C-alpha positions in Angstrom: 127.3 106.3 110.6 126.3 108.0 107.5 122.9 107.2 105.8 123.3 105.1 102.6 121.7 106.5 99.4 119.6 103.6 98.0 118.6 103.3 94.4 116.5 100.6 92.6 120.0 98.7 91.9 120.9 99.0 95.5 123.2 101.3 97.8 125.2 103.7 95.7 126.9 106.0 98.1 126.9 107.4 101.5 125.3 110.8 101.9 127.4 113.4 103.9 126.2 113.7 107.6 126.0 117.4 107.0 123.6 117.1 104.2 121.6 114.6 106.2 118.9 115.7 109.0 119.3 114.5 112.4 118.1 111.0 112.8 118.5 109.8 109.1 119.3 106.4 108.7 118.9 106.1 104.9 117.9 108.1 101.9 116.4 107.5 98.3 116.1 109.7 95.3 112.3 110.7 94.6 111.6 109.4 91.1 108.2 111.2 90.8 106.3 114.3 92.2 103.9 112.2 94.5 105.3 114.2 97.6 105.2 117.7 96.0 105.4 120.4 97.0 107.3 119.0 99.9 109.6 116.8 97.9 110.1 117.0 94.0 111.3 114.5 91.6 115.2 114.3 91.7 115.5 115.3 95.2 116.9 113.2 98.1 114.5 112.0 100.6 115.8 111.0 104.1 114.3 108.4 106.3 114.4 107.1 109.9 114.1 103.2 110.2 111.0 104.0 112.6 108.1 102.2 111.0 105.6 102.7 113.6 103.6 105.5 111.6 101.2 107.8 113.0 98.3 108.9 110.9 99.8 111.8 108.7 103.2 110.5 108.7 104.8 109.8 105.2 106.7 106.6 104.7 108.5 104.4 102.2 106.2 101.3 101.5 106.9 98.1 99.6 103.7 97.3 97.8 103.0 94.7 95.1 106.7 94.7 94.2 107.4 98.3 94.0 108.6 101.3 96.3 106.2 104.0 96.9 106.3 107.3 99.0 103.0 107.7 100.5 101.2 109.6 103.5 99.6 107.1 105.9 96.2 107.1 107.6 94.0 104.6 109.4 90.4 104.1 108.4 87.7 103.7 110.9 87.1 100.2 109.5 90.7 99.0 109.8 91.7 99.9 106.3 95.0 101.6 105.6 95.1 104.6 103.3 98.2 105.5 101.4 97.9 109.1 99.9 100.0 111.0 97.4 100.7 114.4 98.9 100.3 115.9 95.4 96.7 115.8 95.1 97.0 116.3 91.3 98.2 112.6 91.6 95.5 111.4 93.7 94.7 108.6 91.4 97.7 107.0 92.8 96.3 106.8 96.4 96.0 103.2 97.7 93.3 101.8 99.9 94.2 98.7 101.7 91.2 96.8 103.2 92.1 95.4 106.7 92.6 91.9 105.3 95.3 93.3 102.8 97.3 95.7 105.1 100.0 93.3 105.4 100.5 93.5 101.7 102.2 96.9 102.3 105.4 96.9 104.3 106.6 100.2 105.7 110.4 100.4 105.4 110.8 103.9 107.1 109.3 107.1 108.0 110.1 110.2 105.8 111.9 113.1 107.8 110.0 116.3 106.8 110.4 119.6 108.4 106.6 119.5 109.0 103.8 117.0 109.1 101.6 117.5 105.9 97.9 117.7 106.5 95.8 114.8 105.5 93.8 115.1 102.4 90.6 117.1 103.3 92.0 118.3 106.5 92.9 122.1 107.0 96.6 122.4 108.0 97.3 123.2 111.5 98.0 126.9 112.2 100.4 127.9 115.0 98.9 129.2 118.2 
């Protein structure tokens, strides 16, 4: 099955299987640069339906009636952090206290060639 390309008005097309990475279930078009430099506005972002995110994974979230692409992290107090990868857009970060975590619904995990480092954490270097 080919992944569907989703827009705010619903599915519009199937994406060629050759264009999609292995494991892609659906795709959206990035509408901003919150994932830059990994994904830029207008690029197609591919997802797996896997919603069991690990810290550092990037997901598509439904939050307060809008869809956002953010990097996920758990806080030691049970809060959830949703970070913009583009730190120039850090004002768009979301902090969800433990009693508000259910307000953000993960719809899928972004398929990226590498896991971006969390803000303030140095990137991993190959051994």
